[in-house]
C-alpha positions as CSV (number, residue, x, y, z in Angstrom):
1,X,0.0,0.0,0.0
2,X,1.4,3.4,-1.0
3,X,1.7,5.9,1.9
4,X,0.7,9.5,1.2
5,X,3.4,12.1,1.7
6,X,2.4,14.8,4.3
7,X,1.5,18.1,2.8
8,X,4.2,20.7,3.2
9,X,3.6,23.3,5.9
10,X,3.4,26.9,4.8
11,X,2.4,30.0,6.6
12,X,2.6,33.5,5.1
13,X,2.1,36.8,6.8
14,X,2.8,40.5,6.1
15,X,4.7,41.8,9.1
16,X,4.4,45.4,10.1
17,X,6.6,46.9,12.9
18,X,6.5,50.4,14.3
19,X,7.7,52.2,17.3
20,X,5.4,54.1,19.6
21,X,5.9,56.3,22.6
22,X,4.3,55.7,26.0
23,X,5.4,58.7,27.9
24,X,9.2,58.5,27.8
25,X,9.2,54.8,27.1
26,X,9.5,53.8,23.4
27,X,7.8,50.5,22.6
28,X,7.7,48.3,19.5
29,X,4.3,47.3,18.2
30,X,3.6,44.7,15.5
31,X,0.8,43.4,13.3
32,X,0.6,40.3,11.1
33,X,-1.8,40.2,8.1
34,X,-2.7,37.0,6.3
35,X,-2.5,37.8,2.6
36,X,-5.0,35.0,1.7
37,X,-7.8,36.1,4.1
38,X,-6.9,39.6,5.1
39,X,-7.1,38.7,8.7
40,X,-5.0,40.9,11.0
41,X,-3.5,40.3,14.4
42,X,-2.1,43.1,16.4
43,X,0.5,42.8,19.1
44,X,1.5,45.3,21.8
45,X,4.9,43.6,22.4
46,X,7.4,41.7,20.4
47,X,7.1,38.9,22.9
48,X,3.3,38.6,22.2
49,X,4.2,38.4,18.4
50,X,6.6,35.5,19.0
51,X,4.1,33.8,21.3
52,X,1.5,33.9,18.5
53,X,4.0,32.5,16.0
54,X,5.0,29.7,18.4
55,X,1.3,28.8,18.8
56,X,0.6,28.9,15.1
57,X,3.5,26.6,14.3
58,X,2.7,24.2,17.2
59,X,-0.9,23.9,15.9
60,X,0.3,23.2,12.4
61,X,2.7,20.5,13.6
62,X,0.0,18.9,15.7
63,X,-2.5,18.8,12.8
64,X,0.0,17.1,10.6
65,X,0.8,14.4,13.2
66,X,-2.8,13.6,13.7
67,X,-3.5,13.3,10.0
68,X,-1.0,10.4,9.6
């Protein structure tokens, strides 16, 4: 019996970064936009952006493992 190859994983986002001032503190903000759907996700910290990306890639990996 021939085994199907797993579909390659691919995520694409348009990343926007900008600096904003909160009093005397300068903070980096970010947004990601999915070019396929137009969905946007905003982030008040770079750490939140990375947390989102970690979660997205973990879910993708989990879906592929369960399809096999």
